[in-house]
C-alpha positions as CSV (number, residue, x, y, z in Angstrom):
1,M,-16.0,-32.4,6.1
2,P,-16.3,-30.1,9.1
3,D,-17.5,-26.7,8.5
4,V,-15.8,-23.5,9.7
5,L,-16.8,-19.8,9.4
6,L,-14.0,-17.5,8.2
7,V,-14.5,-13.7,8.8
8,G,-12.1,-11.4,6.6
9,D,-11.2,-11.2,2.9
10,W,-7.6,-10.2,2.2
11,H,-4.1,-12.0,2.7
12,L,-4.5,-13.5,6.1
13,A,-8.0,-14.8,5.3
14,S,-7.1,-16.1,1.9
15,V,-4.0,-18.1,3.1
16,T,-6.1,-19.4,6.1
17,A,-8.9,-20.5,3.8
18,A,-6.5,-22.3,1.6
19,G,-4.8,-23.9,4.5
20,L,-8.1,-25.0,5.9
21,L,-9.2,-26.5,2.7
22,R,-6.0,-28.3,2.4
23,L,-6.8,-29.9,5.9
24,G,-10.2,-31.0,4.9
25,Y,-12.6,-28.3,6.1
26,A,-15.4,-26.7,4.3
27,V,-14.8,-23.0,4.6
28,H,-17.7,-20.4,4.7
29,V,-16.2,-17.0,4.0
30,R,-17.8,-13.7,5.3
31,P,-16.1,-10.7,3.8
32,D,-15.1,-7.7,5.7
33,A,-18.6,-6.0,5.3
34,L,-21.9,-7.4,4.7
35,D,-23.1,-4.7,2.2
36,A,-24.2,-4.5,-1.4
37,A,-20.7,-5.3,-2.6
38,A,-20.3,-8.4,-0.5
39,D,-20.9,-10.8,-3.3
40,E,-18.4,-9.1,-5.5
41,A,-16.0,-9.2,-2.6
42,F,-16.4,-12.8,-2.2
43,D,-16.1,-13.6,-6.0
44,T,-12.8,-11.6,-6.0
45,F,-11.5,-13.6,-3.0
46,A,-12.5,-16.9,-4.5
47,R,-10.5,-16.1,-7.7
48,G,-7.5,-15.7,-5.5
49,E,-7.2,-12.0,-6.2
50,R,-6.8,-11.1,-2.4
51,C,-3.8,-13.3,-1.7
52,A,-1.1,-11.0,-2.8
53,G,0.4,-13.5,-5.2
54,E,1.0,-16.2,-2.5
55,P,2.2,-19.5,-4.2
56,E,-0.7,-22.2,-4.5
57,V,-3.2,-20.1,-2.7
58,A,-5.2,-18.7,-5.5
59,Q,-5.3,-22.2,-7.3
60,S,-6.6,-23.8,-4.1
61,L,-9.3,-21.3,-3.6
62,T,-10.4,-21.4,-7.2
63,A,-10.6,-25.2,-7.2
64,A,-12.5,-25.3,-3.8
65,H,-15.0,-22.9,-5.1
66,G,-15.6,-24.8,-8.1
67,A,-16.0,-28.1,-6.0
68,G,-18.4,-26.4,-3.4
69,A,-15.9,-26.5,-0.5
70,L,-15.5,-22.7,-0.4
71,R,-18.9,-21.0,0.1
72,P,-20.0,-17.3,0.6
73,V,-21.8,-15.8,3.6
74,L,-23.2,-12.6,2.5
75,N,-25.9,-11.7,5.1
76,E,-26.8,-12.1,8.7
77,E,-29.3,-14.9,8.1
78,R,-26.6,-16.9,6.3
79,T,-24.1,-16.0,9.2
80,A,-26.5,-17.4,11.8
81,E,-27.0,-20.7,9.9
82,V,-23.3,-21.3,9.5
83,L,-22.6,-20.5,13.0
84,R,-25.1,-23.1,14.2
85,K,-23.0,-25.8,12.4
86,A,-19.6,-24.5,12.3
87,V,-17.0,-26.3,14.5
88,L,-14.9,-23.2,14.6
89,T,-15.3,-19.5,13.8
90,L,-12.0,-17.6,12.8
91,V,-11.4,-14.0,12.7
92,A,-8.7,-13.4,10.1
93,H,-8.7,-9.6,9.3
94,D,-5.3,-8.2,8.1
95,T,-5.0,-5.5,10.8
96,A,-4.6,-1.9,9.5
97,T,-2.4,0.6,10.9
98,A,-1.4,4.3,10.4
99,V,2.0,4.9,8.9
100,D,3.6,5.3,12.4
101,G,2.1,1.8,13.5
102,T,-0.9,3.2,15.4
103,L,-3.8,0.8,15.3
104,T,-6.6,2.3,13.3
105,D,-8.6,-1.0,12.6
106,P,-11.6,-1.6,14.7
107,R,-12.8,-4.8,12.7
108,P,-10.9,-7.5,14.7
109,P,-12.1,-6.6,18.2
110,T,-15.5,-5.7,16.9
111,A,-15.7,-9.2,15.2
112,L,-14.8,-10.9,18.3
113,R,-17.4,-9.3,20.4
114,E,-20.1,-9.8,17.8
115,L,-19.2,-13.5,17.4
116,L,-18.7,-14.3,21.0
117,A,-22.2,-12.9,21.8
118,H,-24.0,-14.3,18.8
119,P,-26.8,-16.5,20.0
120,D,-26.5,-19.0,17.2
121,R,-22.7,-19.7,17.7
122,G,-21.9,-23.3,18.7
123,G,-18.1,-23.6,18.4
124,P,-15.3,-21.5,19.8
125,V,-13.9,-18.2,18.3
126,V,-10.4,-18.3,17.2
127,A,-8.6,-15.1,16.7
128,L,-5.8,-15.1,14.0
129,S,-5.6,-11.4,13.5
130,Q,-2.7,-9.5,15.2
131,L,-4.4,-7.8,18.2
132,R,-3.0,-5.3,20.7
133,A,-2.4,-7.0,24.1
134,G,-5.6,-6.9,26.3
135,T,-8.0,-7.2,23.3
136,C,-8.9,-10.8,23.9
137,D,-9.6,-10.4,27.7
138,A,-11.6,-7.4,26.9
139,A,-13.7,-9.1,24.4
140,L,-14.6,-11.7,27.0
141,S,-15.4,-9.1,29.6
142,D,-17.5,-7.1,27.2
143,T,-19.6,-10.0,26.2
144,G,-20.3,-11.3,29.7
145,L,-18.1,-14.4,29.3
146,P,-16.0,-15.6,32.3
147,A,-12.2,-14.6,32.1
148,D,-11.3,-18.4,31.9
149,S,-13.9,-19.0,29.2
150,A,-12.8,-21.7,26.5
151,D,-14.9,-19.8,24.0
152,L,-12.1,-17.8,22.7
153,V,-8.5,-18.8,21.5
154,H,-5.7,-16.7,20.0
155,L,-3.6,-18.2,17.6
156,P,-1.4,-15.1,16.4
157,E,-0.5,-15.5,12.8
158,N,3.1,-15.9,11.9
159,L,3.1,-15.9,8.1
160,R,5.8,-14.7,5.9
161,L,4.9,-13.1,2.6
162,G,5.8,-15.4,-0.3
163,R,5.7,-18.5,1.9
164,A,2.5,-18.2,3.9
165,L,0.7,-21.2,3.0
166,S,3.8,-23.4,3.9
167,D,4.0,-21.4,7.2
168,F,0.3,-22.1,7.9
169,L,0.5,-26.0,7.2
170,R,4.1,-26.5,8.6
171,P,4.8,-23.9,11.4
172,A,8.0,-24.1,13.4
173,R,6.3,-22.7,16.3
174,T,2.5,-22.3,17.2
175,V,1.5,-20.0,19.9
176,V,-1.8,-21.0,21.5
177,G,-3.5,-18.5,23.8
178,C,-6.4,-19.6,25.9
179,N,-7.4,-18.9,29.4
180,A,-9.3,-22.1,30.1
181,P,-7.4,-25.0,31.5
182,E,-8.3,-27.1,28.5
183,L,-8.6,-26.3,24.9
184,P,-12.0,-26.7,23.2
185,G,-12.0,-30.0,21.2
186,P,-12.3,-28.5,17.7
187,V,-9.1,-26.4,18.3
188,S,-7.1,-29.3,19.6
189,E,-8.2,-31.2,16.5
190,L,-7.1,-28.4,14.2
191,L,-3.8,-28.2,16.0
192,D,-3.3,-31.9,15.6
193,L,-3.8,-31.5,11.8
194,I,-1.2,-28.6,11.6
195,A,1.3,-30.7,13.7
196,S,3.5,-27.8,14.6
197,V,7.1,-28.6,15.5
198,N,6.6,-26.6,18.8
199,E,3.3,-25.8,20.5
200,L,3.2,-23.5,23.2
201,R,0.2,-23.0,25.6
202,M,-0.3,-19.8,27.3
203,T,-3.0,-17.3,28.3
204,L,-4.6,-14.9,25.8
205,A,-2.7,-11.8,27.0
206,E,0.6,-13.8,26.9
207,A,0.0,-14.9,23.3
208,E,-0.8,-11.3,22.4
209,L,2.4,-10.0,24.0
210,V,4.4,-12.9,22.3
211,K,3.5,-11.6,18.9
212,H,4.3,-7.9,19.9
213,G,7.7,-9.1,21.4
214,T,8.7,-11.2,18.4
215,N,8.3,-8.3,16.0
216,A,10.0,-5.8,18.5
217,Y,13.0,-8.1,18.6
218,L,13.1,-8.3,14.7
219,A,12.9,-4.6,14.6
220,L,15.6,-4.1,17.2
221,C,17.9,-6.4,15.3
222,I,17.4,-4.4,12.0
223,T,18.0,-1.0,13.7
224,L,21.0,-2.4,15.5
225,A,22.5,-3.7,12.2
226,N,21.7,-0.4,10.5
227,D,23.1,1.9,13.1
228,L,26.1,-0.3,13.6
229,G,26.6,-0.6,9.9
230,T,26.4,3.1,9.3
231,I,29.0,3.8,12.0
232,A,31.2,1.2,10.6
233,G,31.0,2.9,7.2
234,S,31.7,6.2,8.6
235,L,35.0,5.0,10.0
236,G,36.0,3.3,6.7
237,A,35.1,-0.3,7.9
238,D,33.2,-2.7,6.0
239,P,29.7,-3.1,7.6
240,V,29.2,-6.7,6.5
241,T,32.5,-7.8,8.2
242,V,31.5,-6.1,11.3
243,L,28.1,-7.8,11.5
244,D,29.6,-11.2,10.4
245,G,31.8,-10.9,13.4
246,L,28.8,-10.1,15.6
247,R,26.9,-13.0,14.2
248,A,29.8,-15.5,14.9
249,D,29.2,-15.2,18.5
250,D,27.3,-18.2,19.7
251,R,25.2,-16.1,22.0
252,V,23.6,-14.4,18.9
253,A,20.8,-16.1,17.1
254,D,21.8,-17.6,13.8
255,R,18.9,-16.4,12.0
256,A,18.5,-12.9,13.6
257,P,18.2,-10.2,10.9
258,L,21.6,-8.6,11.6
259,R,22.2,-7.4,8.0
260,P,23.0,-3.9,7.2
261,G,20.6,-2.3,4.7
262,E,17.3,-0.8,4.4
263,A,15.2,0.4,7.3
264,Y,12.3,-2.0,8.3
265,A,8.9,-1.3,6.7
266,G,5.4,-2.7,6.6
267,A,2.6,-2.6,9.1
268,T,3.7,-5.6,11.2
269,L,6.9,-4.3,12.8
270,H,5.7,-0.7,13.1
271,R,2.4,-1.8,14.8
272,D,4.1,-4.0,17.5
273,V,6.8,-1.5,18.2
274,R,4.2,1.2,18.6
275,A,1.8,-1.1,20.7
276,L,4.6,-1.8,23.2
277,M,5.6,1.8,23.3
278,E,2.0,2.8,24.2
279,Q,1.7,-0.1,26.7
280,G,5.0,0.7,28.3
281,R,4.4,4.5,28.5
282,P,2.1,4.6,31.7
283,I,4.7,2.4,33.7
284,G,7.9,4.2,32.3
285,R,9.0,1.4,30.0
286,D,8.4,2.8,26.5
287,G,12.1,4.1,26.2
288,L,13.6,1.2,24.2
289,F,10.7,0.9,21.9
290,R,10.7,4.6,21.3
291,A,14.4,4.4,20.5
292,I,13.8,1.7,17.9
293,A,11.2,3.6,16.0
294,H,13.2,6.8,16.2
295,S,16.4,5.0,14.8
296,N,14.5,3.3,12.1
297,A,12.9,6.7,11.0
298,V,16.2,8.4,10.9
299,H,17.7,5.5,8.8
300,A,14.7,5.5,6.4
301,L,15.5,9.2,5.5
302,A,19.1,8.5,4.6
303,P,18.3,7.5,0.9
304,L,16.4,10.7,0.3
305,A,19.4,12.9,1.8
306,R,21.9,10.9,-0.3
307,L,19.8,11.3,-3.5
308,D,19.5,15.1,-2.8
309,R,23.4,15.2,-2.4
310,E,24.0,13.1,-5.5
311,L,21.8,15.0,-7.7
312,E,22.5,18.4,-6.3
313,G,18.9,18.6,-5.3
314,V,16.0,16.3,-6.4
315,G,13.7,19.0,-7.7
316,G,13.4,18.8,-11.4
317,R,15.4,15.5,-11.5
318,T,14.0,12.2,-12.6
319,V,14.4,9.0,-10.3
320,C,13.7,5.5,-11.3
321,L,12.5,3.0,-8.8
322,L,13.6,-0.5,-9.7
323,G,11.0,-2.8,-7.9
324,L,7.9,-1.6,-6.0
325,T,6.6,-4.3,-4.0
326,Y,6.9,-5.0,-0.2
327,K,9.6,-7.8,-0.7
328,P,11.1,-9.9,-3.3
329,G,9.0,-12.5,-5.2
330,V,5.4,-11.1,-4.2
331,S,3.1,-8.8,-5.8
332,T,1.5,-6.9,-3.0
333,L,2.2,-3.2,-2.8
334,R,0.8,-2.9,0.7
335,D,3.1,-0.8,3.0
336,S,5.6,-0.5,0.1
337,P,8.8,1.4,1.0
338,A,9.3,2.0,-2.7
339,L,5.9,3.9,-2.9
340,R,6.7,5.7,0.3
341,L,9.9,7.0,-1.2
342,G,8.4,7.8,-4.6
343,R,5.7,9.9,-3.0
344,E,8.3,11.8,-1.0
345,L,10.3,12.5,-4.1
346,T,7.4,13.9,-6.0
347,T,6.4,16.1,-3.1
348,Q,9.8,17.6,-3.4
349,G,9.5,18.2,-7.2
350,A,11.1,15.1,-8.6
351,S,9.6,13.1,-11.5
352,V,9.4,9.3,-10.6
353,T,9.3,6.4,-12.9
354,A,9.1,2.6,-11.8
355,Y,9.6,-0.7,-13.2
356,D,8.2,-3.9,-11.5
357,P,7.2,-6.9,-13.6
358,I,5.2,-8.6,-10.9
359,A,3.7,-5.9,-8.7
360,E,-0.2,-5.7,-8.8
361,Q,-1.9,-3.3,-11.0
362,V,-3.0,-0.3,-9.1
363,D,-3.0,3.5,-9.5
364,L,0.3,4.8,-8.5
365,G,-0.9,8.5,-8.7
366,E,2.1,10.7,-9.9
367,I,4.6,7.8,-10.2
368,H,4.8,6.7,-13.7
369,R,4.9,2.9,-14.1
370,A,6.9,1.8,-17.2
371,T,6.3,-1.4,-19.1
372,T,10.0,-1.9,-19.7
373,L,13.2,-1.4,-17.8
374,A,14.6,0.6,-20.8
375,E,11.6,2.9,-20.7
376,A,11.9,3.3,-17.0
377,V,15.6,4.5,-16.9
378,A,15.8,6.4,-20.2
379,A,15.3,9.8,-18.5
380,A,16.5,8.9,-14.9
381,H,19.4,10.8,-13.4
382,C,19.5,7.9,-10.7
383,T,18.0,4.4,-10.7
384,V,17.2,3.1,-7.2
385,L,17.1,-0.7,-6.6
386,M,14.4,-1.0,-4.1
387,V,13.7,-4.9,-4.4
388,E,15.8,-7.8,-5.5
389,H,13.2,-9.6,-7.5
390,P,14.6,-12.9,-9.1
391,A,14.2,-11.3,-12.6
392,F,16.6,-8.5,-11.6
393,T,19.4,-10.9,-10.8
394,E,19.9,-11.7,-14.6
395,P,23.5,-10.8,-15.6
396,D,22.2,-9.2,-18.9
397,L,19.5,-7.3,-17.2
398,F,20.8,-3.8,-18.2
399,K,22.1,-4.8,-21.5
400,G,21.3,-2.2,-24.2
401,V,19.7,0.1,-21.4
402,Q,20.7,3.8,-21.8
403,P,19.9,5.9,-18.9
404,R,20.4,9.7,-18.8
405,R,22.8,9.1,-16.0
406,P,24.4,5.7,-15.1
407,L,23.9,5.9,-11.4
408,L,22.8,3.0,-9.2
409,M,21.6,3.4,-5.8
410,R,21.0,0.3,-3.8
411,L,18.5,0.0,-0.9
412,T,18.6,-3.8,-0.6
413,G,21.6,-4.2,1.5
414,T,25.5,-3.8,1.2
415,E,27.3,-4.1,-2.2
416,R,28.9,-7.5,-1.1
417,R,25.8,-9.0,-0.4
418,T,23.6,-7.9,-3.4
419,R,22.7,-10.4,-6.1
420,V,22.1,-7.7,-8.7
421,P,25.2,-6.9,-10.7
422,T,26.4,-3.2,-11.3
423,P,26.0,-2.7,-15.0
424,P,29.4,-1.9,-16.8
425,G,30.1,1.8,-16.8
426,W,27.6,2.6,-14.0
427,R,28.5,3.8,-10.7
428,S,26.8,2.2,-7.6
429,V,26.4,4.0,-4.3
430,D,25.3,2.9,-1.0
431,P,23.0,5.5,0.7
432,W,24.1,4.6,4.3
433,S,27.9,4.8,3.7
434,G,28.3,8.5,4.4
């Protein structure tokens, strides 16, 4: 059972640990900080409480910890000991950003420099974290390693919430960044175990840019669909029909996210659009990425404006948010559009209630989290569907529910595509239809 050192302790690290355990590795986990709370952080990690409810991940971590295959690294002495025998060292921080996508997280580049320079390291360092282009080359330079060193490999993560372990074990595409002509043996062995359908070799900077470009493309598709759909609605045309016609062209990718609906959210797309905007500014190539960010911001404000119009001002009104999580079927509230909208409403004087049967239990501040749907909507002047959880698709979801005002606003796509039925006697509105 080969040993690996994994640095990080949230979603990416949890999924990576579970995947490596499935592949037969012994995983030694060093939490984000080696301080007095490190042992508690590891225990929380080993219980699967850092994985955002990913299917099968918590069970894998708990079982491996009990069997001794998942082990803590809680101090520098233990770090050195594990580095001497580890075939791989993996950096798996979930890279934090500001609301506008600006990188604010020094942990991944700091960890890369520390591990590359560590005198006890035997195996190569593998960066899984999402990195700004140029980070890996700078880490090699800062630690005195040659530019074509095989000591650093970048495998930018491509994990989708709700199916991340499957994505790790059976990726449709694996981008492999390394400046050396040949990959280190332990990395090749890991890639052979993963058996990606499409493995793409390139330099470190090219791998970083592929990640930026992939997310910028997805963001571009979303903003195109939203702006075109809104224009269609203003002309009395059906946005879905227009976008279906667009998708029918064989030059348009079948799985491109061309679906009119909510603005894109979450750190990933914001971060990579922002990164390309900043990289392009010095050479005059930031215009497209600036336009994507601006269009998305305008679109994101439309629900608030529509609520203000429907309720003749949101001050003093009560709004219920149906669903709080980042996306359907997962528990994480990280980068939640619902929380963002809720906080904006409360700053404008509205009372906000919320109902989500699977979201993680955290302090929501001024947002009141109800334990039942009936309680959440009882005083609501408008109920806003934020997330289409499977539980919300039940035909009798609203049976017996008595809101103050039977108004449903949908932020999950157009009426024709939604799986959540409009309750009898309720009026449903699309905030982007004018």
